[in-house]
C-alpha positions as CSV (number, residue, x, y, z in Angstrom):
1,X,114.8,232.8,181.1
2,X,117.6,235.2,180.4
3,X,118.5,235.6,176.7
4,X,115.9,235.8,174.0
5,X,116.6,234.9,170.4
6,X,114.9,233.8,167.3
7,X,117.1,230.7,167.0
8,X,117.6,228.3,169.9
9,X,121.1,228.6,171.4
10,X,122.0,231.7,169.5
11,X,122.9,235.0,171.2
12,X,120.8,238.0,170.5
13,X,122.3,240.0,167.6
14,X,123.4,243.1,169.6
15,X,125.1,241.0,172.3
16,X,126.9,238.8,169.8
17,X,128.5,241.7,167.9
18,X,128.8,244.2,170.8
19,X,132.5,243.8,171.4
20,X,133.2,244.2,167.7
21,X,131.0,247.2,167.3
22,X,132.6,248.8,170.4
23,X,135.9,248.8,168.4
24,X,134.5,250.4,165.2
25,X,131.3,252.2,166.0
26,X,132.9,255.7,165.8
27,X,134.2,254.8,162.3
28,X,130.9,253.4,161.2
29,X,129.2,256.6,162.3
30,X,131.5,258.7,160.2
31,X,129.9,260.1,157.0
32,X,133.0,259.5,154.8
33,X,133.2,255.8,156.0
34,X,129.5,255.4,155.3
35,X,130.0,256.9,151.8
36,X,132.0,253.8,150.9
37,X,128.6,252.2,150.6
38,X,127.9,254.0,147.3
39,X,130.9,252.4,145.6
40,X,130.5,248.9,144.1
41,X,133.3,246.5,145.0
42,X,133.0,242.7,144.6
43,X,130.0,241.1,143.0
44,X,126.9,242.4,144.8
45,X,128.9,243.9,147.7
46,X,129.8,247.5,148.0
47,X,133.0,248.8,149.4
48,X,131.6,249.4,152.9
49,X,130.1,245.9,153.1
50,X,133.4,244.4,152.0
51,X,135.4,246.4,154.5
52,X,133.0,245.4,157.3
53,X,133.4,241.7,156.3
54,X,137.2,242.0,156.4
55,X,137.2,244.0,159.6
56,X,134.9,241.5,161.4
57,X,136.8,238.4,160.2
58,X,140.1,240.0,161.2
59,X,138.7,240.9,164.6
60,X,137.5,237.4,165.3
61,X,140.8,235.8,164.2
62,X,142.9,238.2,166.2
63,X,140.8,237.7,169.3
64,X,141.3,234.0,169.0
65,X,145.0,234.4,168.6
66,X,145.2,237.0,171.4
67,X,146.5,239.7,169.1
68,X,145.3,243.3,168.9
69,X,141.8,242.7,167.7
70,X,140.7,246.3,168.1
71,X,143.5,247.6,165.7
72,X,142.8,244.7,163.3
73,X,139.1,245.6,163.2
74,X,139.8,249.3,162.7
75,X,142.5,248.8,160.1
76,X,140.4,246.2,158.4
77,X,137.5,248.6,158.2
78,X,139.6,251.3,156.6
79,X,141.8,249.1,154.4
80,X,139.9,250.2,151.2
81,X,139.1,253.8,152.3
82,X,140.1,255.1,148.8
83,X,136.6,256.7,148.1
84,X,136.1,256.1,144.4
85,X,134.6,253.5,142.1
86,X,137.6,251.5,141.0
87,X,135.6,249.9,138.2
88,X,135.3,253.4,136.5
89,X,138.1,255.6,137.8
90,X,141.5,255.4,136.1
91,X,144.4,256.3,138.4
92,X,147.2,258.4,137.0
93,X,149.7,256.3,139.0
94,X,148.5,253.1,137.2
95,X,146.4,250.1,138.1
96,X,144.1,250.3,141.1
97,X,145.4,247.1,142.7
98,X,148.9,248.5,143.0
99,X,148.0,252.0,144.3
100,X,144.8,252.0,146.3
101,X,146.3,251.0,149.6
102,X,148.5,254.1,149.6
103,X,145.4,256.2,148.8
104,X,143.4,254.5,151.5
105,X,146.1,255.3,154.0
106,X,146.3,258.9,152.9
107,X,142.5,259.3,153.3
108,X,142.4,257.4,156.6
109,X,145.3,259.4,158.2
110,X,143.7,262.7,157.0
111,X,140.4,261.9,158.9
112,X,141.3,259.6,161.8
113,X,144.0,259.2,164.4
114,X,145.6,255.8,163.6
115,X,148.2,253.9,165.5
116,X,151.2,252.4,163.7
117,X,149.6,248.9,163.5
118,X,146.4,250.3,161.9
119,X,148.6,252.3,159.3
120,X,150.5,249.1,158.5
121,X,147.3,247.1,158.0
122,X,145.9,249.7,155.6
123,X,149.2,250.3,153.6
124,X,150.2,246.6,153.3
125,X,146.8,244.8,152.9
126,X,147.6,244.1,149.2
127,X,150.7,242.1,149.9
128,X,152.2,240.4,148.0
129,X,150.9,242.5,145.1
130,X,152.6,245.4,146.9
131,X,156.0,244.1,147.6
132,X,156.7,245.4,151.1
133,X,155.5,242.7,153.6
134,X,153.4,243.5,156.6
135,X,155.3,244.4,159.8
136,X,152.8,243.0,162.3
137,X,151.0,239.6,162.8
138,X,147.7,241.5,162.8
139,X,148.5,242.9,159.3
140,X,149.1,239.4,158.0
141,X,145.7,238.4,159.4
142,X,144.0,241.3,157.5
143,X,145.9,240.3,154.3
144,X,144.5,236.8,154.6
145,X,141.0,238.0,155.7
146,X,140.8,240.4,152.7
147,X,141.7,237.5,150.3
148,X,139.2,235.2,152.0
149,X,136.4,237.7,152.0
150,X,137.0,238.6,148.4
151,X,136.7,235.0,147.3
152,X,133.5,234.4,149.2
153,X,132.0,237.6,148.0
154,X,132.9,237.0,144.3
155,X,131.7,233.4,144.5
156,X,128.6,234.5,146.5
157,X,129.1,231.9,149.2
158,X,126.7,232.4,152.1
159,X,125.6,235.6,150.5
160,X,122.1,236.0,152.1
161,X,123.4,235.4,155.7
162,X,126.3,237.8,155.3
163,X,124.2,240.5,153.8
164,X,121.6,240.2,156.5
165,X,124.3,240.4,159.2
166,X,125.9,243.5,157.5
167,X,122.6,245.2,157.2
168,X,122.0,244.8,160.9
169,X,125.5,246.0,161.8
170,X,125.1,249.1,159.6
171,X,121.6,250.0,160.7
């Protein structure tokens, strides 16, 4: 008896992701965060889906390493909170890759109370493209998770499973 699932030995969806969702549910309920879903990002992914991927991967790694998984999840979710279609919009400052982290941090601090770790994650997630290195181990985790998620999204590795998980998280 006990747990029920569609696959033998697999936790029910809500239970499997509950701890993660407890960290970010307030952000995911925010209309501006949800609006990231209207901006295309990598391949078939939109900006919100990409940020949830990075956030969840960062959360899992930080939990495993006994780091601040909550801050990694929250910073990871807001790391691309720049709120425009970077494929179309031309920034006055220059190329998107060099400047969007600063814009994401400005937007995030305008709408949410962030701790220093979350701010560092957002501002430094494009390292080494942006030359100032991350200050915290969790920030390095998000840097790596962002690169990892970008690669699997662009190459469409495990696409159906990831999109299904994301749709259930965002429902």
